[in-house]
Short mmCIF file of the C-alpha atoms (twelve columns), coordinates in Angstrom:
data_MODEL
# 
_entry.id   MODEL 
# 
loop_
_atom_site.group_PDB 
_atom_site.id 
_atom_site.type_symbol 
_atom_site.label_atom_id 
_atom_site.label_alt_id 
_atom_site.label_comp_id 
_atom_site.label_asym_id 
_atom_site.label_seq_id 
_atom_site.Cartn_x 
_atom_site.Cartn_y 
_atom_site.Cartn_z 
_atom_site.pdbx_PDB_model_num 
ATOM 1   C CA . MET A 1   74.065  147.405 177.701 1 
ATOM 2   C CA . LYS A 2   72.620  150.828 178.430 1 
ATOM 3   C CA . PHE A 3   74.243  153.442 180.630 1 
ATOM 4   C CA . SER A 4   71.572  153.010 183.309 1 
ATOM 5   C CA . GLU A 5   72.267  149.274 183.533 1 
ATOM 6   C CA . LYS A 6   76.021  149.774 183.631 1 
ATOM 7   C CA . LEU A 7   75.799  152.398 186.345 1 
ATOM 8   C CA . ARG A 8   73.790  150.068 188.553 1 
ATOM 9   C CA . LYS A 9   76.087  147.127 187.749 1 
ATOM 10  C CA . TYR A 10  79.276  148.884 188.821 1 
ATOM 11  C CA . ARG A 11  77.663  150.544 191.814 1 
ATOM 12  C CA . LEU A 12  76.620  147.135 193.122 1 
ATOM 13  C CA . LEU A 13  80.034  145.660 192.323 1 
ATOM 14  C CA . ARG A 14  81.588  148.459 194.374 1 
ATOM 15  C CA . GLN A 15  79.074  147.646 197.113 1 
ATOM 16  C CA . ILE A 16  77.869  151.190 197.653 1 
ATOM 17  C CA . THR A 17  74.358  152.615 197.896 1 
ATOM 18  C CA . GLN A 18  72.800  155.207 195.626 1 
ATOM 19  C CA . LYS A 19  73.147  157.679 198.465 1 
ATOM 20  C CA . GLU A 20  76.864  156.951 198.848 1 
ATOM 21  C CA . LEU A 21  77.447  157.256 195.103 1 
ATOM 22  C CA . GLY A 22  75.520  160.521 195.044 1 
ATOM 23  C CA . LYS A 23  77.644  161.824 197.869 1 
ATOM 24  C CA . ARG A 24  80.861  160.916 196.067 1 
ATOM 25  C CA . ALA A 25  79.849  162.070 192.597 1 
ATOM 26  C CA . LEU A 26  77.467  164.917 193.253 1 
ATOM 27  C CA . GLU A 27  79.203  166.343 196.319 1 
ATOM 28  C CA . GLY A 28  76.350  165.430 198.597 1 
ATOM 29  C CA . LYS A 29  73.764  167.715 197.025 1 
ATOM 30  C CA . ARG A 30  70.341  167.376 198.558 1 
ATOM 31  C CA . ASP A 31  68.820  165.471 195.650 1 
ATOM 32  C CA . SER A 32  71.961  163.480 194.798 1 
ATOM 33  C CA . ALA A 33  70.499  160.069 195.701 1 
ATOM 34  C CA . VAL A 34  67.345  160.868 193.752 1 
ATOM 35  C CA . ARG A 35  69.412  161.846 190.722 1 
ATOM 36  C CA . ILE A 36  71.385  158.570 190.892 1 
ATOM 37  C CA . ASN A 37  68.091  156.692 191.093 1 
ATOM 38  C CA . LYS A 38  66.857  158.501 187.981 1 
ATOM 39  C CA . TYR A 39  70.071  157.666 186.168 1 
ATOM 40  C CA . GLU A 40  69.729  153.974 187.007 1 
ATOM 41  C CA . ASN A 41  66.102  153.892 185.928 1 
ATOM 42  C CA . GLY A 42  66.833  155.578 182.615 1 
ATOM 43  C CA . ILE A 43  64.686  158.600 183.414 1 
ATOM 44  C CA . ILE A 44  67.521  161.041 182.767 1 
ATOM 45  C CA . GLU A 45  71.064  160.744 181.415 1 
ATOM 46  C CA . PRO A 46  74.087  162.681 182.632 1 
ATOM 47  C CA . ALA A 47  75.964  165.276 180.630 1 
ATOM 48  C CA . PRO A 48  79.413  164.157 179.350 1 
ATOM 49  C CA . GLU A 49  81.221  165.930 182.188 1 
ATOM 50  C CA . SER A 50  78.927  164.288 184.736 1 
ATOM 51  C CA . MET A 51  79.602  160.881 183.139 1 
ATOM 52  C CA . GLN A 52  83.316  161.331 183.856 1 
ATOM 53  C CA . ILE A 53  82.569  162.336 187.455 1 
ATOM 54  C CA . LEU A 54  80.464  159.216 187.938 1 
ATOM 55  C CA . ALA A 55  83.180  157.047 186.435 1 
ATOM 56  C CA . ASP A 56  85.760  158.564 188.778 1 
ATOM 57  C CA . ALA A 57  83.469  158.025 191.768 1 
ATOM 58  C CA . LEU A 58  83.113  154.353 190.828 1 
ATOM 59  C CA . ASP A 59  86.802  154.037 189.914 1 
ATOM 60  C CA . VAL A 60  86.014  152.771 186.422 1 
ATOM 61  C CA . ASP A 61  86.825  154.038 182.940 1 
ATOM 62  C CA . VAL A 62  84.271  156.360 181.439 1 
ATOM 63  C CA . GLU A 63  84.176  153.955 178.459 1 
ATOM 64  C CA . ALA A 64  82.850  151.288 180.835 1 
ATOM 65  C CA . LEU A 65  79.769  153.436 181.494 1 
ATOM 66  C CA . SER A 66  79.145  154.501 177.909 1 
ATOM 67  C CA . SER A 67  76.122  152.990 176.226 1 
ATOM 68  C CA . VAL A 68  76.885  150.426 173.554 1 
ATOM 69  C CA . ASP A 69  73.862  149.821 171.380 1 
ATOM 70  C CA . ILE A 70  74.058  146.035 171.016 1 
ATOM 71  C CA . ALA A 71  70.580  144.919 171.950 1 
ATOM 72  C CA . GLY A 72  70.425  141.480 170.380 1 
ATOM 73  C CA . ASP A 73  72.142  138.850 168.273 1 
ATOM 74  C CA . GLU A 74  71.492  140.830 165.093 1 
ATOM 75  C CA . ASP A 75  73.536  143.706 166.510 1 
ATOM 76  C CA . ARG A 76  76.288  141.321 167.602 1 
ATOM 77  C CA . ILE A 77  76.564  139.915 164.080 1 
ATOM 78  C CA . GLN A 78  76.787  143.434 162.640 1 
ATOM 79  C CA . ALA A 79  79.562  144.200 165.146 1 
ATOM 80  C CA . LEU A 80  81.428  141.094 163.979 1 
ATOM 81  C CA . PHE A 81  80.980  142.147 160.352 1 
ATOM 82  C CA . ASP A 82  82.588  145.475 161.263 1 
ATOM 83  C CA . LEU A 83  85.537  143.654 162.864 1 
ATOM 84  C CA . GLU A 84  85.869  141.459 159.778 1 
ATOM 85  C CA . GLU A 85  85.981  144.519 157.533 1 
ATOM 86  C CA . ASN A 86  88.135  146.797 159.664 1 
ATOM 87  C CA . ARG A 87  90.183  144.533 161.956 1 
ATOM 88  C CA . ASP A 88  90.768  141.447 159.793 1 
ATOM 89  C CA . LEU A 89  88.611  139.086 161.858 1 
ATOM 90  C CA . LYS A 90  88.581  135.521 160.484 1 
ATOM 91  C CA . ILE A 91  85.819  133.002 161.145 1 
ATOM 92  C CA . ARG A 92  86.768  129.307 161.042 1 
ATOM 93  C CA . ARG A 93  85.120  125.947 161.690 1 
ATOM 94  C CA . SER A 94  87.052  122.991 163.101 1 
ATOM 95  C CA . GLU A 95  85.973  119.842 164.935 1 
ATOM 96  C CA . GLY A 96  82.468  121.069 165.584 1 
ATOM 97  C CA . LYS A 97  83.566  124.507 166.785 1 
ATOM 98  C CA . ILE A 98  83.397  127.920 165.184 1 
ATOM 99  C CA . THR A 99  86.222  130.178 166.256 1 
ATOM 100 C CA . LEU A 100 86.857  133.869 165.668 1 
ATOM 101 C CA . GLU A 101 90.510  134.741 165.129 1 
ATOM 102 C CA . PHE A 102 92.742  137.780 164.821 1 
ATOM 103 C CA . ASP A 103 96.289  137.510 163.518 1 
ATOM 104 C CA . THR A 104 98.249  139.311 166.223 1 
ATOM 105 C CA . SER A 105 101.532 138.993 164.333 1 
ATOM 106 C CA . LYS A 106 100.628 141.487 161.605 1 
ATOM 107 C CA . PHE A 107 101.030 144.900 163.201 1 
ATOM 108 C CA . THR A 108 100.320 147.943 161.037 1 
ATOM 109 C CA . ASN A 109 99.852  151.619 161.804 1 
ATOM 110 C CA . ASP A 110 96.094  151.117 161.583 1 
ATOM 111 C CA . ASN A 111 95.748  148.094 163.841 1 
ATOM 112 C CA . SER A 112 98.639  148.319 166.327 1 
ATOM 113 C CA . ARG A 113 96.505  149.797 169.104 1 
ATOM 114 C CA . TRP A 114 93.758  147.232 168.521 1 
ATOM 115 C CA . LEU A 115 96.178  144.288 168.590 1 
ATOM 116 C CA . SER A 116 97.884  145.722 171.665 1 
ATOM 117 C CA . PHE A 117 94.498  145.768 173.419 1 
ATOM 118 C CA . LEU A 118 93.883  142.135 172.452 1 
ATOM 119 C CA . ASN A 119 97.322  141.012 173.631 1 
ATOM 120 C CA . TYR A 120 96.949  142.899 176.901 1 
ATOM 121 C CA . TRP A 121 93.492  141.431 177.489 1 
ATOM 122 C CA . TYR A 122 94.712  137.882 176.876 1 
ATOM 123 C CA . ASN A 123 97.855  138.273 178.995 1 
ATOM 124 C CA . GLU A 124 96.034  139.770 181.964 1 
ATOM 125 C CA . ARG A 125 93.038  137.435 181.706 1 
ATOM 126 C CA . THR A 126 95.274  134.419 182.293 1 
ATOM 127 C CA . LYS A 127 96.168  135.837 185.713 1 
ATOM 128 C CA . PHE A 128 92.603  135.384 187.006 1 
ATOM 129 C CA . LYS A 129 91.638  132.028 188.470 1 
ATOM 130 C CA . ASN A 130 88.176  131.748 186.910 1 
ATOM 131 C CA . PRO A 131 87.725  134.457 184.266 1 
ATOM 132 C CA . ASP A 132 85.069  132.403 182.442 1 
ATOM 133 C CA . GLU A 133 82.826  132.751 185.474 1 
ATOM 134 C CA . ASN A 134 82.988  136.565 185.236 1 
ATOM 135 C CA . THR A 135 83.841  137.006 188.891 1 
ATOM 136 C CA . ASP A 136 83.436  140.400 190.529 1 
ATOM 137 C CA . GLU A 137 87.215  140.847 190.513 1 
ATOM 138 C CA . TYR A 138 87.417  140.210 186.781 1 
ATOM 139 C CA . GLU A 139 84.412  142.420 186.035 1 
ATOM 140 C CA . LEU A 140 85.985  145.316 187.917 1 
ATOM 141 C CA . TRP A 141 89.288  144.767 186.137 1 
ATOM 142 C CA . LYS A 142 87.494  144.997 182.792 1 
ATOM 143 C CA . ALA A 143 85.839  148.206 183.970 1 
ATOM 144 C CA . ARG A 144 89.320  149.749 184.259 1 
ATOM 145 C CA . PHE A 145 90.762  148.065 181.180 1 
ATOM 146 C CA . PHE A 146 91.908  151.208 179.372 1 
ATOM 147 C CA . SER A 147 93.331  152.813 182.501 1 
ATOM 148 C CA . ASN A 148 95.178  149.603 183.312 1 
ATOM 149 C CA . PHE A 149 96.549  149.412 179.777 1 
ATOM 150 C CA . ARG A 150 97.702  153.043 179.816 1 
ATOM 151 C CA . ASN A 151 99.367  152.476 183.176 1 
ATOM 152 C CA . SER A 152 101.246 149.461 181.826 1 
ATOM 153 C CA . VAL A 153 102.443 151.466 178.824 1 
ATOM 154 C CA . ASP A 154 103.514 154.363 181.066 1 
ATOM 155 C CA . GLU A 155 105.428 151.941 183.263 1 
ATOM 156 C CA . GLN A 156 107.275 150.539 180.250 1 
ATOM 157 C CA . ARG A 157 108.153 154.041 179.063 1 
ATOM 158 C CA . ARG A 158 109.442 155.034 182.516 1 
ATOM 159 C CA . THR A 159 111.533 151.864 182.723 1 
ATOM 160 C CA . LEU A 160 113.147 152.592 179.363 1 
ATOM 161 C CA . GLU A 161 113.725 156.258 180.137 1 
ATOM 162 C CA . GLU A 162 115.270 155.527 183.519 1 
ATOM 163 C CA . ALA A 163 117.601 152.960 181.975 1 
ATOM 164 C CA . TYR A 164 119.143 155.506 179.581 1 
ATOM 165 C CA . LYS A 165 118.409 158.969 181.000 1 
ATOM 166 C CA . ASP A 166 121.663 159.523 182.886 1 
ATOM 167 C CA . ASP A 167 123.984 158.261 180.169 1 
ATOM 168 C CA . LEU A 168 122.074 160.169 177.508 1 
ATOM 169 C CA . SER A 169 122.362 163.447 179.443 1 
ATOM 170 C CA . LYS A 170 126.162 163.030 179.561 1 
ATOM 171 C CA . ARG A 171 126.444 162.232 175.885 1 
ATOM 172 C CA . LYS A 172 128.493 164.699 173.876 1 
ATOM 173 C CA . GLY A 173 130.082 164.819 170.461 1 
ATOM 174 C CA . ASP A 174 129.314 165.431 166.818 1 
ATOM 175 C CA . HIS A 175 126.192 164.099 165.192 1 
ATOM 176 C CA . TYR A 176 125.848 161.923 162.128 1 
ATOM 177 C CA . LYS A 177 125.731 163.925 158.922 1 
ATOM 178 C CA . ASN A 178 124.112 161.560 156.430 1 
ATOM 179 C CA . THR A 179 121.215 159.130 156.366 1 
ATOM 180 C CA . SER A 180 123.618 156.361 155.377 1 
ATOM 181 C CA . ASP A 181 125.280 156.735 158.792 1 
ATOM 182 C CA . ILE A 182 121.947 155.891 160.449 1 
ATOM 183 C CA . THR A 183 121.490 152.898 158.162 1 
ATOM 184 C CA . VAL A 184 124.906 151.564 159.184 1 
ATOM 185 C CA . LEU A 185 124.098 152.125 162.879 1 
ATOM 186 C CA . LEU A 186 120.821 150.214 162.612 1 
ATOM 187 C CA . ARG A 187 122.572 147.424 160.733 1 
ATOM 188 C CA . ARG A 188 125.122 147.120 163.533 1 
ATOM 189 C CA . MET A 189 122.299 146.938 166.058 1 
ATOM 190 C CA . ILE A 190 120.731 144.059 164.140 1 
ATOM 191 C CA . GLU A 191 124.060 142.277 163.795 1 
ATOM 192 C CA . SER A 192 124.609 142.627 167.561 1 
ATOM 193 C CA . GLY A 193 121.417 140.636 168.165 1 
ATOM 194 C CA . LEU A 194 118.883 143.413 168.790 1 
ATOM 195 C CA . THR A 195 115.473 143.157 167.133 1 
ATOM 196 C CA . VAL A 196 114.961 146.125 164.828 1 
ATOM 197 C CA . SER A 197 112.195 146.779 162.310 1 
ATOM 198 C CA . THR A 198 110.864 149.779 160.430 1 
ATOM 199 C CA . ARG A 199 107.489 151.426 159.986 1 
ATOM 200 C CA . GLN A 200 106.060 154.028 157.668 1 
ATOM 201 C CA . LYS A 201 103.022 156.252 157.976 1 
ATOM 202 C CA . THR A 202 101.998 159.523 156.378 1 
ATOM 203 C CA . ASN A 203 105.124 161.710 156.160 1 
ATOM 204 C CA . ALA A 204 106.879 159.697 158.889 1 
ATOM 205 C CA . ILE A 205 109.394 156.874 159.162 1 
ATOM 206 C CA . GLY A 206 109.575 154.755 162.305 1 
ATOM 207 C CA . PHE A 207 112.199 152.509 163.885 1 
ATOM 208 C CA . THR A 208 110.923 149.811 166.242 1 
ATOM 209 C CA . PHE A 209 112.737 148.115 169.142 1 
ATOM 210 C CA . SER A 210 111.878 145.648 171.908 1 
ATOM 211 C CA . ILE A 211 111.790 147.379 175.299 1 
ATOM 212 C CA . LYS A 212 112.586 144.106 177.044 1 
ATOM 213 C CA . GLU A 213 115.725 143.653 174.971 1 
ATOM 214 C CA . LEU A 214 116.785 147.227 175.686 1 
ATOM 215 C CA . THR A 215 116.330 146.991 179.455 1 
ATOM 216 C CA . GLU A 216 117.030 143.391 180.472 1 
ATOM 217 C CA . ALA A 217 120.520 141.870 180.268 1 
ATOM 218 C CA . ILE A 218 121.518 144.066 177.356 1 
ATOM 219 C CA . LYS A 219 125.123 143.734 176.245 1 
ATOM 220 C CA . PRO A 220 127.432 146.788 176.525 1 
ATOM 221 C CA . GLU A 221 127.831 146.923 172.748 1 
ATOM 222 C CA . GLN A 222 124.060 146.863 172.206 1 
ATOM 223 C CA . ARG A 223 123.506 149.521 174.851 1 
ATOM 224 C CA . GLU A 224 126.079 151.779 173.201 1 
ATOM 225 C CA . TYR A 225 124.374 151.405 169.836 1 
ATOM 226 C CA . PHE A 226 120.961 152.276 171.245 1 
ATOM 227 C CA . LEU A 227 122.361 155.247 173.179 1 
ATOM 228 C CA . THR A 228 123.817 156.499 169.917 1 
ATOM 229 C CA . PHE A 229 120.456 156.084 168.212 1 
ATOM 230 C CA . LEU A 230 118.698 158.057 170.975 1 
ATOM 231 C CA . TYR A 231 121.376 160.750 170.838 1 
ATOM 232 C CA . GLU A 232 120.757 161.210 167.130 1 
ATOM 233 C CA . TYR A 233 116.978 160.871 167.366 1 
ATOM 234 C CA . TYR A 234 116.523 163.597 169.968 1 
ATOM 235 C CA . TYR A 235 118.943 165.809 168.097 1 
ATOM 236 C CA . TRP A 236 116.661 165.575 165.084 1 
ATOM 237 C CA . GLY A 237 113.886 166.893 167.291 1 
ATOM 238 C CA . GLU A 238 116.026 169.706 168.652 1 
ATOM 239 C CA . TYR A 239 117.057 170.660 165.131 1 
ATOM 240 C CA . GLY A 240 113.433 171.027 164.083 1 
ATOM 241 C CA . ALA A 241 112.043 167.677 162.990 1 
ATOM 242 C CA . ARG A 242 108.755 166.513 164.398 1 
ATOM 243 C CA . ILE A 243 109.335 163.348 166.410 1 
ATOM 244 C CA . GLU A 244 107.091 161.116 168.500 1 
ATOM 245 C CA . ASP A 245 107.146 157.615 169.924 1 
ATOM 246 C CA . CYS A 246 104.500 154.926 170.236 1 
ATOM 247 C CA . ILE A 247 104.456 151.816 172.435 1 
ATOM 248 C CA . GLU A 248 102.575 148.668 171.429 1 
ATOM 249 C CA . LEU A 249 102.234 145.201 172.923 1 
ATOM 250 C CA . ALA A 250 103.093 142.248 170.671 1 
ATOM 251 C CA . ASP A 251 102.275 138.984 172.445 1 
ATOM 252 C CA . ARG A 252 104.056 139.680 175.769 1 
ATOM 253 C CA . ASP A 253 106.690 142.009 174.367 1 
ATOM 254 C CA . TYR A 254 106.281 145.773 174.603 1 
ATOM 255 C CA . ARG A 255 107.818 147.488 171.591 1 
ATOM 256 C CA . ILE A 256 108.564 151.156 171.052 1 
ATOM 257 C CA . THR A 257 108.596 152.870 167.675 1 
ATOM 258 C CA . TYR A 258 110.423 156.158 167.251 1 
ATOM 259 C CA . TYR A 259 108.856 158.198 164.456 1 
ATOM 260 C CA . VAL A 260 110.510 161.095 162.637 1 
ATOM 261 C CA . TYR A 261 108.423 163.207 160.275 1 
ATOM 262 C CA . VAL A 262 110.989 163.523 157.521 1 
ATOM 263 C CA . PRO A 263 109.604 161.598 154.517 1 
ATOM 264 C CA . THR A 264 112.965 161.374 152.747 1 
ATOM 265 C CA . PHE A 265 114.231 159.220 155.612 1 
ATOM 266 C CA . VAL A 266 112.450 156.483 153.700 1 
ATOM 267 C CA . VAL A 267 115.867 155.781 152.189 1 
ATOM 268 C CA . ILE A 268 116.966 154.534 155.632 1 
ATOM 269 C CA . LYS A 269 113.904 152.304 155.876 1 
ATOM 270 C CA . SER A 270 114.510 150.828 152.410 1 
ATOM 271 C CA . GLN A 271 118.155 150.057 153.110 1 
ATOM 272 C CA . VAL A 272 117.458 148.570 156.546 1 
ATOM 273 C CA . ASP A 273 114.590 146.472 155.181 1 
ATOM 274 C CA . GLU A 274 116.860 145.140 152.440 1 
ATOM 275 C CA . PHE A 275 119.453 144.145 155.006 1 
ATOM 276 C CA . ILE A 276 116.863 142.489 157.278 1 
ATOM 277 C CA . GLU A 277 115.482 140.482 154.358 1 
ATOM 278 C CA . PHE A 278 118.938 139.320 153.340 1 
ATOM 279 C CA . ASN A 279 120.035 138.656 156.916 1 
ATOM 280 C CA . ASN A 280 116.975 136.468 157.542 1 
ATOM 281 C CA . HIS A 281 117.482 134.384 154.403 1 
ATOM 282 C CA . PRO A 282 118.122 130.806 155.572 1 
ATOM 283 C CA . GLU A 283 120.598 129.866 152.858 1 
ATOM 284 C CA . LYS A 284 123.253 132.348 151.768 1 
ATOM 285 C CA . SER A 285 126.330 131.399 149.775 1 
ATOM 286 C CA . SER A 286 129.586 133.330 149.935 1 
ATOM 287 C CA . TYR A 287 128.776 134.607 146.449 1 
ATOM 288 C CA . ASP A 288 125.383 135.863 147.657 1 
ATOM 289 C CA . GLU A 289 127.065 137.673 150.531 1 
ATOM 290 C CA . GLU A 290 129.671 139.296 148.312 1 
ATOM 291 C CA . GLU A 291 127.030 140.438 145.838 1 
ATOM 292 C CA . PHE A 292 124.807 141.830 148.582 1 
ATOM 293 C CA . GLU A 293 127.664 143.706 150.254 1 
ATOM 294 C CA . SER A 294 128.636 145.260 146.927 1 
ATOM 295 C CA . LEU A 295 125.079 146.387 146.205 1 
ATOM 296 C CA . PHE A 296 124.605 147.564 149.798 1 
ATOM 297 C CA . ALA A 297 127.788 149.656 149.655 1 
ATOM 298 C CA . ASP A 298 126.612 151.232 146.387 1 
ATOM 299 C CA . SER A 299 123.242 152.013 147.941 1 
ATOM 300 C CA . LEU A 300 124.904 153.749 150.906 1 
ATOM 301 C CA . LYS A 301 127.133 155.720 148.545 1 
ATOM 302 C CA . TYR A 302 124.597 156.825 145.967 1 
ATOM 303 C CA . HIS A 303 121.348 156.885 147.957 1 
ATOM 304 C CA . THR A 304 122.047 159.106 150.925 1 
ATOM 305 C CA . ASN A 305 120.869 162.512 152.119 1 
ATOM 306 C CA . GLU A 306 122.276 165.147 154.437 1 
ATOM 307 C CA . ILE A 307 120.223 164.852 157.597 1 
ATOM 308 C CA . GLU A 308 120.147 168.521 158.592 1 
ATOM 309 C CA . ASN A 309 119.204 169.635 155.080 1 
ATOM 310 C CA . GLU A 310 116.347 167.144 154.965 1 
ATOM 311 C CA . ILE A 311 115.051 168.249 158.363 1 
ATOM 312 C CA . MET A 312 115.108 171.897 157.266 1 
ATOM 313 C CA . LEU A 313 112.822 171.012 154.372 1 
ATOM 314 C CA . TYR A 314 110.121 169.873 156.771 1 
ATOM 315 C CA . SER A 315 108.395 171.248 159.826 1 
ATOM 316 C CA . SER A 316 109.824 172.504 163.102 1 
ATOM 317 C CA . PHE A 317 107.896 170.665 165.779 1 
ATOM 318 C CA . LYS A 318 110.228 170.587 168.821 1 
ATOM 319 C CA . LYS A 319 110.604 167.845 171.393 1 
ATOM 320 C CA . GLN A 320 113.215 167.846 174.125 1 
ATOM 321 C CA . PRO A 321 115.181 164.744 175.156 1 
ATOM 322 C CA . PHE A 322 114.132 163.000 178.344 1 
# 
């Protein structure tokens, strides 16, 4: 759909005239209504900054007004080919139906935002009574999809920060010296019942947690472990490591990943992944457990790094604790 068509669509959905839109977006300039008319008839197109002003006046995302060049079924097929190549789209036939599927369980650094969008769309769509009929309410919600998603992520981040901010500000004491100390901490978190996983991207290692678990009915022991993790994590940032977090939506569970740009922290990821794999094994004999614990202890002893030394080897991007 072209920009001109989208502009008219959302103006009518907002139930305002060209004159009213011109007054809102163009500050009531004498030819504002004429300019809106030209936009809607495809005679002229707005500059990028004017596009944002129009979007704000209509209370929609600027992406909702952007032209998407899908003019026919040939273009739609090419778009699906792109999704197959870049977003792992699968096409299947069953009982006379062809379905298009995405596996929303396989989050990676490349697709986490995409899968979060899909999960958010599905979750919110179920709240509408008749979404298949494309009601005005649903159409306007879609027009603010990205703003709505960002707001939901911001709300989750605020909830998490508020839950730990006060206790974290009062936290004092020495910091962990070695990477093996962090491995042991993460293992204790897993053993306490918290969901923990790891991520890796260029020069960074990430540790992922469920925000719901961390904010709803969390046990004192689990809370203490996570507070300790945050205390260490923000210290890494203060000491000079580049750190950043990312929130994604898996099914209905918002998850936060804390990244630290110290590549040698991969030793923590490897050790934690080994423990997770062993811990999830359905059948473990006492011999298996003894052997694993022996190997795990050796790994902690011989494969460990001094945290401050490793941070000093890499950049000095600073981030203050919340």
